[in-house]
Phi, psi and omega in degrees: 000159179258153176272133179262123180264134176261128178258136177235156181289138179286147174288159179297324180294326177285324182294321184258017180294130179088359180255065181280171181297318183294324178292335178271359177096008180257076180281161176247090188281140171227149185280136174264122185261359181291311181241119181241352183238128178262122184288322183293317180275336180072034181212169178287139182228134175262123179256137179240147176227137179282133180292327185277310188252343178089005179292145182243149172217153182236143173228136179273139180272000000 
């Protein structure tokens, strides 16, 4: 005999699991004020950190 598998519809939470805003590129950036000067480049640098995931990015002024 064969085994019959029952398929059920996924819940919305299961369907969208892992698709957070940060993974889609919508970070919530905030300015880090501890370090504003980069010694290697010799110029002012603005550092940003995402509130949700902790990823950092730098921009030179």
